[in-house]
C-alpha positions as a Markdown table, in Angstrom:
| # | Residue | x | y | z |
|---|---|---|---|---|
| 1 | Met | 46.1 | -103.7 | -39.1 |
| 2 | Arg | 49.7 | -103.6 | -40.4 |
| 3 | Val | 52.2 | -101.0 | -38.7 |
| 4 | Lys | 54.4 | -99.0 | -41.1 |
| 5 | Arg | 58.1 | -99.7 | -40.4 |
| 6 | Pro | 60.0 | -96.4 | -39.9 |
| 7 | Thr | 62.4 | -95.5 | -42.8 |
| 8 | Ser | 65.8 | -93.5 | -43.0 |
| 9 | Phe | 63.5 | -90.7 | -44.5 |
| 10 | Asp | 61.5 | -90.6 | -41.2 |
| 11 | Ile | 64.8 | -90.3 | -39.2 |
| 12 | Ala | 66.0 | -87.6 | -41.5 |
| 13 | Glu | 63.0 | -85.6 | -40.9 |
| 14 | Leu | 62.8 | -86.0 | -37.0 |
| 15 | Ala | 66.7 | -85.2 | -36.8 |
| 16 | Gly | 66.5 | -82.3 | -39.3 |
| 17 | Val | 69.0 | -83.7 | -41.7 |
| 18 | Ser | 69.1 | -85.2 | -45.1 |
| 19 | Gln | 68.4 | -88.8 | -45.8 |
| 20 | Ser | 71.9 | -89.3 | -47.2 |
| 21 | Thr | 73.3 | -87.9 | -43.9 |
| 22 | Val | 71.3 | -90.4 | -42.0 |
| 23 | Ser | 72.8 | -93.2 | -44.1 |
| 24 | Arg | 76.4 | -92.0 | -43.5 |
| 25 | Ala | 75.6 | -91.6 | -39.8 |
| 26 | Leu | 74.2 | -95.0 | -39.4 |
| 27 | Arg | 77.3 | -96.6 | -40.8 |
| 28 | Asn | 79.6 | -94.4 | -38.7 |
| 29 | Asp | 81.1 | -92.5 | -41.3 |
| 30 | Ala | 83.9 | -90.2 | -40.1 |
| 31 | Met | 82.7 | -87.3 | -42.4 |
| 32 | Val | 79.6 | -87.0 | -40.2 |
| 33 | Ser | 80.1 | -84.9 | -36.9 |
| 34 | Glu | 79.6 | -86.3 | -33.6 |
| 35 | Asp | 76.8 | -83.9 | -32.8 |
| 36 | Thr | 74.9 | -85.0 | -35.9 |
| 37 | Arg | 75.6 | -88.6 | -35.4 |
| 38 | Gln | 74.0 | -88.4 | -31.9 |
| 39 | Arg | 70.9 | -86.6 | -33.2 |
| 40 | Val | 70.4 | -89.2 | -35.7 |
| 41 | Ala | 71.0 | -92.0 | -33.2 |
| 42 | Gln | 68.4 | -90.4 | -30.8 |
| 43 | Ala | 65.9 | -90.2 | -33.8 |
| 44 | Ala | 66.5 | -93.9 | -34.7 |
| 45 | Arg | 65.9 | -94.9 | -31.0 |
| 46 | Leu | 62.6 | -92.8 | -30.7 |
| 47 | Leu | 61.2 | -94.4 | -34.0 |
| 48 | Asn | 62.3 | -97.9 | -33.0 |
| 49 | Tyr | 64.3 | -98.2 | -36.3 |
| 50 | Lys | 66.5 | -101.2 | -37.0 |
| 51 | Val | 69.1 | -101.3 | -39.8 |
| 52 | Asp | 68.3 | -103.9 | -42.5 |
| 53 | Val | 71.9 | -105.2 | -42.6 |
| 54 | Asn | 71.3 | -107.7 | -45.4 |
| 55 | Ala | 69.6 | -105.2 | -47.7 |
| 56 | Arg | 72.2 | -102.5 | -47.0 |
| 57 | Asn | 75.0 | -105.1 | -48.0 |
| 58 | Leu | 73.3 | -106.0 | -51.2 |
| 59 | Arg | 72.8 | -102.4 | -52.1 |
| 60 | Ser | 76.5 | -101.6 | -51.5 |
| 61 | Gln | 78.1 | -105.0 | -52.5 |
| 62 | Lys | 79.8 | -104.9 | -49.0 |
| 63 | Thr | 80.1 | -107.7 | -46.6 |
| 64 | Asn | 80.4 | -105.4 | -43.5 |
| 65 | Thr | 83.1 | -107.7 | -42.4 |
| 66 | Leu | 87.0 | -107.0 | -42.0 |
| 67 | Ala | 89.5 | -109.8 | -42.1 |
| 68 | Leu | 92.1 | -109.7 | -39.3 |
| 69 | Leu | 95.2 | -111.9 | -40.4 |
| 70 | Leu | 97.5 | -112.8 | -37.5 |
| 71 | Tyr | 101.3 | -113.7 | -38.1 |
| 72 | Glu | 101.7 | -117.3 | -36.7 |
| 73 | Asp | 105.5 | -118.5 | -36.2 |
| 74 | Pro | 105.7 | -121.2 | -38.9 |
| 75 | Val | 108.9 | -122.8 | -37.4 |
| 76 | Thr | 107.4 | -124.1 | -34.3 |
| 77 | Ser | 104.8 | -127.2 | -34.0 |
| 78 | Gln | 102.8 | -125.1 | -31.6 |
| 79 | Ser | 100.7 | -122.2 | -32.7 |
| 80 | Leu | 102.5 | -119.5 | -31.2 |
| 81 | Ile | 101.2 | -116.0 | -31.4 |
| 82 | Asn | 103.1 | -113.0 | -29.9 |
| 83 | Pro | 101.3 | -112.1 | -26.7 |
| 84 | Phe | 101.4 | -108.3 | -27.6 |
| 85 | Phe | 98.9 | -109.0 | -30.5 |
| 86 | Leu | 96.4 | -110.4 | -27.9 |
| 87 | Ser | 95.8 | -106.8 | -26.7 |
| 88 | Met | 95.7 | -105.6 | -30.3 |
| 89 | Leu | 93.1 | -108.1 | -31.0 |
| 90 | Ser | 90.9 | -106.9 | -28.3 |
| 91 | Ser | 91.1 | -103.3 | -29.4 |
| 92 | Ile | 90.6 | -104.0 | -33.0 |
| 93 | Thr | 87.5 | -106.1 | -32.2 |
| 94 | Lys | 85.9 | -103.3 | -30.2 |
| 95 | Ala | 86.8 | -100.8 | -32.8 |
| 96 | Ser | 85.2 | -102.9 | -35.5 |
| 97 | Ala | 82.1 | -103.6 | -33.5 |
| 98 | Arg | 81.6 | -99.9 | -32.6 |
| 99 | Arg | 81.4 | -99.1 | -36.3 |
| 100 | Gly | 79.0 | -102.0 | -37.2 |
| 101 | Tyr | 81.5 | -104.4 | -38.6 |
| 102 | Asp | 82.0 | -108.0 | -38.0 |
| 103 | Leu | 85.6 | -109.4 | -37.7 |
| 104 | Leu | 86.9 | -112.5 | -39.3 |
| 105 | Ile | 90.0 | -113.8 | -37.6 |
| 106 | Ser | 92.6 | -116.0 | -39.4 |
| 107 | Phe | 96.4 | -116.8 | -39.9 |
| 108 | Gln | 98.6 | -115.4 | -42.5 |
| 109 | Gln | 100.2 | -118.7 | -43.2 |
| 110 | Ser | 97.0 | -120.5 | -44.2 |
| 111 | Ser | 97.1 | -118.5 | -47.4 |
| 112 | Asp | 99.4 | -117.7 | -50.5 |
| 113 | Asp | 96.9 | -115.3 | -52.1 |
| 114 | Trp | 95.2 | -113.0 | -49.6 |
| 115 | Ser | 93.4 | -110.8 | -52.0 |
| 116 | Ala | 91.6 | -113.9 | -53.6 |
| 117 | Asp | 90.7 | -115.6 | -50.3 |
| 118 | Tyr | 89.2 | -112.5 | -48.7 |
| 119 | Ala | 88.7 | -109.4 | -50.7 |
| 120 | Ala | 87.9 | -110.9 | -54.3 |
| 121 | Ser | 85.9 | -113.7 | -53.0 |
| 122 | Lys | 83.7 | -111.2 | -51.0 |
| 123 | Arg | 84.4 | -112.7 | -47.6 |
| 124 | Ala | 85.6 | -109.3 | -46.2 |
| 125 | Asp | 85.7 | -105.8 | -47.3 |
| 126 | Gly | 89.3 | -105.2 | -46.4 |
| 127 | Leu | 92.2 | -106.7 | -44.5 |
| 128 | Ile | 94.1 | -105.8 | -41.4 |
| 129 | Phe | 97.6 | -107.6 | -40.8 |
| 130 | Leu | 99.1 | -108.0 | -37.4 |
| 131 | Gly | 102.8 | -109.2 | -37.6 |
| 132 | Tyr | 104.8 | -110.1 | -40.5 |
| 133 | Gly | 107.7 | -112.4 | -39.7 |
| 134 | Asp | 110.3 | -111.7 | -42.4 |
| 135 | Tyr | 109.7 | -108.1 | -43.5 |
| 136 | Leu | 111.4 | -108.5 | -46.8 |
| 137 | Arg | 109.3 | -111.6 | -47.8 |
| 138 | Tyr | 106.1 | -109.8 | -46.3 |
| 139 | Val | 106.7 | -106.6 | -48.4 |
| 140 | Asp | 106.9 | -108.7 | -51.4 |
| 141 | Lys | 103.5 | -110.1 | -50.8 |
| 142 | Ile | 101.6 | -107.1 | -50.0 |
| 143 | Ser | 103.0 | -105.4 | -53.0 |
| 144 | Arg | 100.7 | -107.8 | -55.1 |
| 145 | Leu | 97.9 | -106.5 | -53.0 |
| 146 | Asp | 98.7 | -103.0 | -53.9 |
| 147 | Glu | 98.6 | -104.1 | -57.6 |
| 148 | Val | 95.0 | -105.4 | -57.3 |
| 149 | Ser | 93.8 | -102.4 | -55.2 |
| 150 | Thr | 93.0 | -104.5 | -52.3 |
| 151 | Ala | 92.0 | -102.2 | -49.3 |
| 152 | Phe | 94.5 | -103.4 | -46.4 |
| 153 | Val | 96.5 | -101.8 | -43.5 |
| 154 | Thr | 99.3 | -103.4 | -41.6 |
| 155 | Trp | 100.6 | -102.9 | -37.9 |
| 156 | Gly | 104.2 | -102.7 | -38.2 |
| 157 | Pro | 107.2 | -100.5 | -39.1 |
| 158 | Val | 107.0 | -97.1 | -40.8 |
| 159 | Val | 109.7 | -97.3 | -43.6 |
| 160 | Pro | 110.0 | -94.7 | -46.4 |
| 161 | Gly | 108.8 | -96.1 | -49.7 |
| 162 | Gln | 107.1 | -99.2 | -48.5 |
| 163 | Pro | 104.0 | -100.5 | -50.4 |
| 164 | Gly | 100.5 | -100.3 | -48.6 |
| 165 | His | 99.8 | -98.5 | -45.6 |
| 166 | Phe | 101.6 | -99.0 | -42.1 |
| 167 | Ile | 100.6 | -97.8 | -38.6 |
| 168 | Gly | 103.0 | -98.4 | -36.0 |
| 169 | Ser | 104.8 | -97.0 | -32.9 |
| 170 | Asp | 107.6 | -94.5 | -33.0 |
| 171 | Asn | 110.1 | -97.3 | -32.0 |
| 172 | Ile | 113.1 | -94.9 | -32.1 |
| 173 | Gln | 111.5 | -92.4 | -29.6 |
| 174 | Gly | 110.5 | -95.3 | -27.5 |
| 175 | Ala | 113.8 | -97.1 | -27.1 |
| 176 | Arg | 115.6 | -93.9 | -26.7 |
| 177 | Glu | 113.3 | -93.0 | -23.6 |
| 178 | Gly | 113.8 | -96.6 | -22.1 |
| 179 | Val | 117.7 | -96.3 | -22.5 |
| 180 | Arg | 117.7 | -92.7 | -21.3 |
| 181 | His | 116.0 | -93.9 | -18.1 |
| 182 | Leu | 118.7 | -96.7 | -17.5 |
| 183 | Ile | 121.6 | -94.2 | -18.1 |
| 184 | Ala | 119.7 | -91.7 | -15.4 |
| 185 | Arg | 119.9 | -94.6 | -12.9 |
| 186 | Gly | 123.6 | -94.9 | -13.4 |
| 187 | Arg | 123.8 | -97.8 | -16.0 |
| 188 | Lys | 126.8 | -97.5 | -18.3 |
| 189 | Arg | 127.2 | -101.0 | -19.9 |
| 190 | Ile | 123.8 | -101.7 | -21.3 |
| 191 | Ala | 123.3 | -104.7 | -23.4 |
| 192 | Phe | 120.9 | -104.8 | -26.4 |
| 193 | Leu | 119.0 | -107.8 | -27.3 |
| 194 | Gly | 117.1 | -108.0 | -30.7 |
| 195 | Asp | 117.5 | -108.7 | -34.4 |
| 196 | Ile | 118.5 | -105.5 | -36.2 |
| 197 | Ser | 118.8 | -106.8 | -39.8 |
| 198 | Glu | 116.7 | -105.5 | -42.6 |
| 199 | His | 114.4 | -108.4 | -42.1 |
| 200 | Cys | 113.1 | -106.9 | -38.8 |
| 201 | Pro | 112.9 | -103.0 | -39.2 |
| 202 | Glu | 111.2 | -102.3 | -35.9 |
| 203 | Phe | 114.0 | -103.9 | -33.8 |
| 204 | Arg | 116.5 | -102.0 | -35.9 |
| 205 | Asp | 114.7 | -98.8 | -35.2 |
| 206 | Arg | 114.6 | -99.6 | -31.5 |
| 207 | Tyr | 118.4 | -100.1 | -31.9 |
| 208 | Thr | 118.7 | -96.7 | -33.4 |
| 209 | Gly | 117.0 | -95.3 | -30.4 |
| 210 | Tyr | 119.4 | -97.2 | -28.2 |
| 211 | Val | 122.4 | -95.9 | -29.9 |
| 212 | Glu | 121.1 | -92.4 | -29.9 |
| 213 | Ala | 120.5 | -92.5 | -26.1 |
| 214 | Leu | 124.2 | -93.7 | -25.4 |
| 215 | Gly | 125.6 | -91.0 | -27.8 |
| 216 | Glu | 123.7 | -88.2 | -25.8 |
| 217 | Ala | 125.3 | -89.5 | -22.6 |
| 218 | Gly | 128.6 | -89.7 | -24.1 |
| 219 | Leu | 128.7 | -93.7 | -23.8 |
| 220 | Pro | 130.3 | -95.8 | -26.5 |
| 221 | Val | 128.3 | -98.6 | -28.5 |
| 222 | Ile | 130.1 | -101.7 | -27.4 |
| 223 | Glu | 129.7 | -104.5 | -30.1 |
| 224 | Ala | 130.2 | -107.1 | -27.5 |
| 225 | Leu | 127.2 | -105.9 | -25.7 |
| 226 | Tyr | 124.8 | -106.7 | -28.6 |
| 227 | Ala | 123.2 | -110.1 | -29.2 |
| 228 | Asp | 121.3 | -110.7 | -32.4 |
| 229 | Ala | 118.0 | -112.3 | -31.0 |
| 230 | Ala | 114.5 | -113.2 | -32.4 |
| 231 | Ala | 111.4 | -112.6 | -30.4 |
| 232 | Ser | 111.0 | -115.2 | -27.8 |
| 233 | Glu | 111.7 | -115.9 | -24.2 |
| 234 | Glu | 113.9 | -118.8 | -25.0 |
| 235 | Val | 116.1 | -116.7 | -27.3 |
| 236 | Gly | 116.5 | -114.0 | -24.7 |
| 237 | His | 117.4 | -116.5 | -22.1 |
| 238 | Gln | 120.2 | -117.8 | -24.2 |
| 239 | Ala | 121.3 | -114.5 | -25.5 |
| 240 | Ile | 121.9 | -113.2 | -22.1 |
| 241 | Leu | 123.9 | -116.3 | -21.1 |
| 242 | Asn | 126.2 | -115.8 | -24.2 |
| 243 | Leu | 126.8 | -112.1 | -23.3 |
| 244 | Ile | 127.6 | -112.6 | -19.6 |
| 245 | Gly | 131.4 | -112.3 | -19.2 |
| 246 | Arg | 132.1 | -111.9 | -23.0 |
| 247 | Glu | 133.8 | -108.6 | -22.4 |
| 248 | Gly | 133.4 | -107.0 | -18.9 |
| 249 | Pro | 130.3 | -106.9 | -16.7 |
| 250 | Ile | 126.8 | -106.0 | -17.9 |
| 251 | Asp | 124.9 | -103.5 | -15.7 |
| 252 | Ala | 121.7 | -103.3 | -17.8 |
| 253 | Val | 119.8 | -105.0 | -20.6 |
| 254 | Phe | 117.4 | -103.4 | -23.1 |
| 255 | Gly | 115.2 | -106.0 | -24.8 |
| 256 | Ala | 113.8 | -105.0 | -28.1 |
| 257 | Cys | 110.5 | -106.7 | -26.9 |
| 258 | Asp | 109.3 | -107.8 | -23.5 |
| 259 | Leu | 109.7 | -111.6 | -24.4 |
| 260 | Leu | 113.5 | -111.0 | -24.8 |
| 261 | Ala | 113.6 | -109.1 | -21.7 |
| 262 | Ile | 111.7 | -111.6 | -19.7 |
| 263 | Gly | 113.8 | -114.4 | -21.0 |
| 264 | Ala | 116.9 | -112.3 | -20.1 |
| 265 | Met | 115.7 | -112.0 | -16.6 |
| 266 | Asn | 115.5 | -115.6 | -16.3 |
| 267 | Gly | 119.1 | -116.2 | -17.5 |
| 268 | Leu | 120.4 | -113.6 | -15.1 |
| 269 | Arg | 118.8 | -115.4 | -12.2 |
| 270 | Glu | 120.2 | -118.6 | -13.4 |
| 271 | Arg | 123.7 | -116.9 | -13.1 |
| 272 | Ser | 122.8 | -115.5 | -9.8 |
| 273 | Leu | 122.8 | -112.1 | -10.8 |
| 274 | Arg | 120.0 | -110.0 | -9.1 |
| 275 | Val | 117.5 | -107.9 | -11.0 |
| 276 | Pro | 117.7 | -104.8 | -10.6 |
| 277 | Glu | 120.5 | -104.6 | -8.2 |
| 278 | Asp | 123.1 | -106.3 | -10.3 |
| 279 | Val | 121.5 | -105.8 | -13.7 |
| 280 | Ala | 118.5 | -103.6 | -14.5 |
| 281 | Val | 116.2 | -104.7 | -17.4 |
| 282 | Val | 113.7 | -102.8 | -19.6 |
| 283 | Gly | 111.7 | -104.4 | -22.5 |
| 284 | Phe | 109.3 | -103.0 | -25.1 |
| 285 | Asp | 105.6 | -103.6 | -25.8 |
| 286 | Asp | 104.0 | -103.9 | -22.2 |
| 287 | Ile | 102.4 | -107.3 | -22.7 |
| 288 | Val | 100.0 | -108.7 | -20.2 |
| 289 | Ala | 102.6 | -110.6 | -18.4 |
| 290 | Ala | 105.0 | -107.6 | -17.8 |
| 291 | Pro | 103.5 | -106.4 | -14.6 |
| 292 | Phe | 103.5 | -110.1 | -13.2 |
| 293 | Thr | 107.2 | -111.0 | -13.7 |
| 294 | Ser | 109.5 | -111.2 | -10.7 |
| 295 | Pro | 110.5 | -108.4 | -10.3 |
| 296 | Pro | 107.8 | -106.6 | -12.5 |
| 297 | Leu | 109.2 | -105.6 | -15.8 |
| 298 | Thr | 109.8 | -102.0 | -16.7 |
| 299 | Thr | 109.0 | -101.6 | -20.3 |
| 300 | Ile | 107.9 | -99.1 | -23.2 |
| 301 | Arg | 104.1 | -99.2 | -23.7 |
| 302 | Gln | 102.6 | -99.4 | -27.1 |
| 303 | Asp | 99.2 | -97.8 | -27.2 |
| 304 | Thr | 97.2 | -100.7 | -28.4 |
| 305 | Ala | 93.8 | -98.8 | -27.8 |
| 306 | Ala | 94.8 | -96.0 | -30.0 |
| 307 | Ala | 96.1 | -98.5 | -32.6 |
| 308 | Gly | 93.1 | -100.6 | -32.9 |
| 309 | Glu | 91.1 | -97.5 | -33.5 |
| 310 | Leu | 93.5 | -96.0 | -36.2 |
| 311 | Leu | 93.8 | -99.4 | -38.0 |
| 312 | Val | 90.0 | -99.9 | -38.3 |
| 313 | Glu | 89.4 | -96.2 | -39.2 |
| 314 | Asn | 91.9 | -96.2 | -41.8 |
| 315 | Leu | 90.9 | -99.3 | -43.2 |
| 316 | Leu | 87.3 | -98.1 | -43.5 |
| 317 | Arg | 88.4 | -94.9 | -45.1 |
| 318 | Leu | 90.4 | -97.0 | -47.9 |
| 319 | Ile | 87.3 | -99.3 | -48.4 |
| 320 | Asp | 85.3 | -96.0 | -49.2 |
| 321 | Gly | 88.0 | -94.7 | -51.5 |
| 322 | Arg | 89.4 | -92.0 | -49.3 |
| 323 | Pro | 93.2 | -91.2 | -48.7 |
| 324 | Ile | 95.0 | -92.2 | -45.6 |
| 325 | Glu | 98.4 | -91.5 | -44.3 |
| 326 | Thr | 100.9 | -93.7 | -42.7 |
| 327 | Thr | 100.8 | -93.0 | -39.0 |
| 328 | Gln | 103.4 | -93.4 | -35.9 |
| 329 | Ile | 102.0 | -93.5 | -32.5 |
| 330 | Thr | 103.7 | -92.2 | -29.5 |
| 331 | Thr | 104.9 | -94.8 | -26.9 |
| 332 | Ser | 105.3 | -94.3 | -23.1 |
| 333 | Leu | 107.7 | -95.5 | -20.4 |
| 334 | Val | 106.2 | -97.7 | -17.7 |
| 335 | Val | 108.6 | -97.8 | -14.8 |
| 336 | Arg | 108.3 | -101.0 | -12.6 |
| 337 | Gly | 110.7 | -103.0 | -10.3 |
| 338 | Ser | 113.2 | -104.4 | -12.9 |
| 339 | Cys | 115.0 | -101.2 | -13.4 |
| 340 | Gly | 114.9 | -100.1 | -9.7 |
| 341 | Gly | 111.8 | -98.0 | -9.7 |
| 342 | Ala | 111.1 | -94.5 | -10.8 |
């Protein structure tokens, strides 16, 4: 005798809700309260109900897949990915899985038409971008996605009037807190490493925070203590070597990212300058390697767990046709040995 399979109507009756509410709860719709979601989930377990993903996707014309496109540095022969994105990758994967979505991971450089390759071809319901390289070039490309109504979100700078939807850290606040900490420890000649051009607005915002912190303390902004630097250890290493002795001593370094800060520490060591006794160092990101440098790197932590949740949740809202807002996430100072402790 054939046993009748339970349906969403059976779950609705057991949970005391409508069938449409069951459907929304089972796809983790944010409009369903946590209490209702739990009741529906418990009823589904009691009935041994299994979601027929293929049937659901055919009805909705959705793939239940999100595409995560990573920025890969095209100027190197090696496939280099900023290590900060590895933490983001983990949080985005977990956030997608919790909502019943698969994650397709690829590189941005592999395509000139992201919409055609992923959304229009039904390989993914929406796109998440991590990293962007040259911001101006990137904005030009994503403006085309806006024109064809592709659902996408970007982890990156929050700039007035930009196309698409961005989620990022409060870079000004984070840098200001890091430089304030250096000043509180008696440092007055603080170097800044990072590209502050319009091509890199995140670093530019971090420079703004640096300038604001100096101004609050009555310290001048010394042009000779600035080094234009792209995000890599090698560039940070060379940048600090170029700064040393340019115009008086340096007693601290603020790196616009951890890679620059770590490179600077290596350069300081090469010139027999001790960290933090002679020169204190603060970075930005809190990458996996930061606690394991010598000494451990003081840095500004970006909340990758919250970022992953927001990126996925906001993308799903866009896919469902609901509005979202550009969001900035608060950062936090993580004090370690490179600035002399708390």
